C-alpha positions as CSV (number, residue, x, y, z in Angstrom):
1,M,-14.9,-12.4,9.4
2,A,-11.1,-13.1,9.9
3,V,-8.5,-11.2,7.7
4,E,-8.0,-14.6,5.3
5,D,-11.4,-15.1,4.7
6,R,-12.1,-11.8,3.4
7,V,-9.0,-11.4,0.9
8,K,-10.1,-14.5,-0.3
9,E,-14.0,-13.2,-0.5
10,L,-12.5,-10.0,-2.4
11,K,-11.2,-11.8,-4.7
12,L,-7.9,-10.4,-3.6
13,E,-5.0,-11.7,-5.7
14,L,-1.6,-10.7,-3.9
15,P,1.6,-10.5,-5.5
16,P,4.8,-12.3,-5.0
17,P,5.7,-10.6,-2.0
18,P,8.7,-7.8,-2.6
19,K,12.0,-8.1,-2.6
20,P,14.3,-5.1,-0.7
21,A,15.4,-2.6,-3.0
22,G,18.0,-1.6,-0.6
23,V,19.7,-2.4,2.8
24,Y,16.4,-2.6,4.9
25,K,12.9,-5.2,6.0
26,P,10.2,-5.2,4.5
27,V,8.4,-5.2,7.4
28,V,9.6,-4.6,11.4
29,I,7.8,-6.2,14.2
30,A,7.9,-3.7,17.5
31,G,5.6,-5.3,20.0
32,N,2.4,-4.8,18.8
33,L,2.9,-2.7,16.1
34,A,4.1,-4.1,12.4
35,Y,6.3,-0.9,10.5
36,V,5.8,-1.5,6.6
37,S,8.7,-0.1,4.5
38,G,8.0,2.1,1.8
39,H,6.2,-0.2,-1.0
40,G,5.6,0.0,-4.4
41,P,2.7,-1.1,-7.2
42,L,4.7,-4.5,-7.3
43,L,2.2,-6.4,-10.4
44,N,1.8,-10.3,-10.1
45,D,4.6,-10.5,-13.2
46,G,7.0,-8.7,-10.9
47,K,6.8,-5.5,-13.2
48,M,5.9,-2.2,-11.2
49,M,3.7,1.1,-12.3
50,T,5.6,3.6,-13.5
51,G,4.7,7.4,-14.6
52,R,4.3,10.5,-13.1
53,V,0.9,11.5,-12.2
54,G,-0.2,14.5,-14.2
55,A,1.8,13.7,-17.2
56,D,1.8,10.1,-17.9
57,V,-0.7,8.6,-15.5
58,D,-4.2,10.4,-14.9
59,K,-5.9,9.8,-11.7
60,D,-7.5,7.0,-12.2
61,G,-4.4,5.1,-13.3
62,G,-2.7,6.6,-9.6
63,Y,-5.7,5.5,-7.4
64,K,-5.2,1.9,-9.2
65,A,-1.3,2.2,-8.8
66,A,-2.3,2.9,-5.5
67,R,-5.0,-0.7,-4.6
68,Q,-1.6,-2.1,-6.4
69,V,0.3,-0.9,-3.5
70,G,-1.6,-2.3,-0.8
71,L,-2.0,-5.4,-2.1
72,A,2.0,-5.8,-2.6
73,I,2.4,-4.2,1.5
74,L,-0.5,-7.2,2.2
75,A,1.7,-10.1,0.4
76,S,4.7,-8.2,2.8
77,L,2.4,-8.7,5.9
78,R,1.5,-12.4,5.2
79,N,5.0,-13.3,4.9
80,S,6.3,-11.4,7.9
81,L,3.5,-12.3,10.1
82,G,2.3,-15.7,8.7
83,S,-1.2,-14.7,8.5
84,L,-3.1,-12.3,7.4
85,N,-5.4,-12.6,10.1
86,R,-2.8,-11.8,12.8
87,L,-3.9,-7.4,11.5
88,K,-5.7,-5.8,13.9
89,R,-6.1,-2.5,12.6
90,L,-4.5,0.0,10.4
91,V,-2.8,3.0,12.4
92,K,-1.1,5.1,10.1
93,T,-0.2,5.7,6.5
94,L,2.4,7.6,4.4
95,G,1.5,8.0,1.0
96,M,4.0,9.6,-1.6
97,V,2.5,10.2,-5.5
98,N,5.0,10.5,-7.9
99,A,3.5,14.0,-9.7
100,T,3.7,16.6,-12.0
101,P,4.0,20.5,-9.9
102,D,0.4,21.5,-10.7
103,F,-1.2,18.3,-9.6
104,K,-3.8,18.6,-6.5
105,E,-5.6,15.6,-6.0
106,H,-3.1,13.4,-4.3
107,P,-5.5,12.0,-1.2
108,A,-8.0,10.8,-4.3
109,V,-4.8,8.8,-5.2
110,I,-4.3,7.3,-2.0
111,N,-7.4,6.2,-1.1
112,G,-7.0,3.5,-3.6
113,Y,-4.9,2.2,-1.2
114,S,-7.4,3.2,1.7
115,D,-10.1,2.3,-0.3
116,L,-9.1,-1.7,-0.3
117,M,-7.7,-1.4,3.9
118,R,-10.8,0.3,5.0
119,E,-13.1,-2.5,2.3
120,L,-10.5,-5.5,3.7
121,L,-11.0,-4.3,7.7
122,G,-13.6,-2.7,7.6
123,A,-14.5,1.2,8.7
124,D,-12.7,1.2,11.8
125,D,-9.9,-1.0,11.6
126,G,-9.2,-0.3,8.2
127,V,-9.2,3.5,7.9
128,G,-6.6,5.5,9.7
129,A,-4.5,8.5,10.1
130,R,-2.9,9.4,6.8
131,S,-1.2,10.9,4.6
132,A,-0.8,11.6,1.3
133,V,1.7,14.0,-0.3
134,G,3.1,14.3,-3.9
135,M,6.3,14.0,-4.8
136,G,8.8,15.0,-7.5
137,S,10.1,11.6,-8.3
138,L,9.7,8.1,-7.0
139,P,12.3,5.0,-7.0
140,G,12.2,3.3,-10.4
141,N,9.8,6.2,-11.8
142,I,7.0,4.3,-9.5
143,T,3.5,6.0,-9.1
144,V,3.1,5.7,-6.2
145,E,4.7,4.6,-2.9
146,I,3.1,4.3,0.4
147,E,4.4,2.5,4.0
148,A,1.6,1.9,7.0
149,I,2.5,0.9,10.8
150,F,-0.4,-1.8,12.0
151,E,-1.2,-3.1,14.8
152,V,-1.2,-7.0,15.4
153,Q,-2.1,-9.5,17.5
């Protein structure tokens, strides 16, 4: 099934593509790879989900924020590629969790993003290499930031 059809089937609502918050491009295409800059959990109203996991946000809230980051990444990819049907597979993800020093379940938070990509692209193409790490802070106190690399056609 085409990726755009899968988006409709899953009833995914993508936020508007986020604008850069600095001197960078949200997506850079090099050959058959799309390098996606760090994205935050952008909501449809233009606001970001904020708060530290382990203090202001629980693990489930972090999971939801990571899923929302995935939707923002898809919005940027659609904007850059013209269609999500050009996505072939997820190659690599770096998930960063704004967390308290004692929080230890960073992978469970980033699963919000990874589960979304698996639902959208399938068990093989939607699951790539991944790192999930904790950060002492993230820009604007966003809950999660994720960068990724996709193979495109």
